[in-house]
C-alpha positions as CSV (number, residue, x, y, z in Angstrom):
1,M,66.3,107.9,110.3
2,S,63.3,106.6,108.2
3,Q,63.5,105.0,105.1
4,A,60.9,106.6,102.8
5,R,58.7,104.8,100.5
6,P,59.5,104.9,97.1
7,L,56.3,106.7,96.1
8,D,57.2,109.5,98.8
9,S,60.9,109.6,97.1
10,K,59.7,109.5,93.2
11,D,57.2,112.5,94.1
12,E,59.6,114.7,96.3
13,L,62.2,114.0,93.5
14,L,59.7,115.2,90.9
15,K,58.5,118.4,92.9
16,R,62.4,119.2,93.3
17,L,63.0,119.1,89.6
18,R,59.8,121.4,88.6
19,R,61.2,123.5,91.1
20,V,64.7,123.8,89.4
21,E,62.9,124.0,85.8
22,G,61.4,127.0,87.1
23,Q,64.5,128.5,88.4
24,V,65.7,127.8,85.3
25,R,63.1,129.5,83.5
26,G,63.7,132.4,85.9
27,V,67.4,132.5,85.1
28,H,66.7,132.6,81.4
29,R,64.1,135.7,81.7
30,M,66.8,137.6,83.7
31,I,69.3,136.9,81.0
32,E,67.1,137.8,78.6
33,E,66.2,141.2,80.7
34,D,69.8,141.9,81.1
35,R,69.6,141.8,84.8
36,D,72.4,142.5,87.3
37,C,75.2,139.8,86.9
38,K,75.2,139.7,90.3
39,E,71.1,138.5,90.7
40,V,72.1,135.8,87.8
41,V,75.2,134.3,89.5
42,Q,73.1,134.3,93.0
43,Q,70.3,132.4,91.2
44,L,72.5,130.1,89.5
45,S,74.2,129.0,92.7
46,A,70.3,128.4,94.4
47,I,70.2,126.3,91.1
48,R,73.5,124.6,91.7
49,S,72.4,123.6,95.7
50,A,69.0,122.7,94.5
51,V,70.4,120.1,91.9
52,H,73.0,118.6,94.5
53,Q,70.3,118.5,97.0
54,T,68.2,116.6,94.6
55,S,70.8,114.2,93.7
56,L,71.4,113.6,97.3
57,L,68.2,112.2,97.9
58,L,68.0,110.7,95.2
59,M,71.0,108.3,96.0
60,R,69.8,108.3,99.6
61,S,67.0,106.4,97.9
62,Y,68.6,104.3,95.8
63,A,71.1,103.3,98.4
64,S,68.2,102.6,100.9
65,Q,66.0,101.0,98.6
66,C,68.6,98.6,96.8
67,L,70.7,97.7,99.9
68,H,68.0,96.8,102.0
69,Q,66.7,94.2,99.3
70,S,70.1,92.7,99.0
71,E,72.8,90.7,100.6
72,G,76.1,89.5,100.8
73,Q,78.3,90.2,97.4
74,E,75.3,91.8,95.6
75,R,75.0,94.4,98.7
76,A,78.9,95.0,98.3
77,D,78.5,95.2,94.8
78,L,75.7,98.0,95.6
79,V,77.9,99.8,97.7
80,E,80.9,100.4,95.7
81,E,78.5,101.3,92.4
82,L,77.0,104.3,95.2
83,I,80.5,105.0,95.7
84,D,81.2,105.5,92.2
85,M,78.4,107.4,91.8
86,L,79.0,110.1,94.7
87,A,83.0,110.0,93.4
88,K,81.5,111.6,89.8
89,A,78.9,113.9,91.5
90,P,80.2,117.2,91.9
């Protein structure tokens, strides 16, 4: 697996977050328009998946950048911190 450069990761994260923002606005409109509940739930599921994938990208970037630059006890502490973050993620 190749390591993403920080700028590449930042650009990708921002792109994904803009897409999520658009999806949330779309669900807002769907609710205002009294659209079918099944369609709304389907879009909410897509949003949840998109947010999850964005979280994974952020954690992957964090791990590759921070862990790559650390050694010894600092690296062990960062691994524990990353595990704690993953444990809190849905």
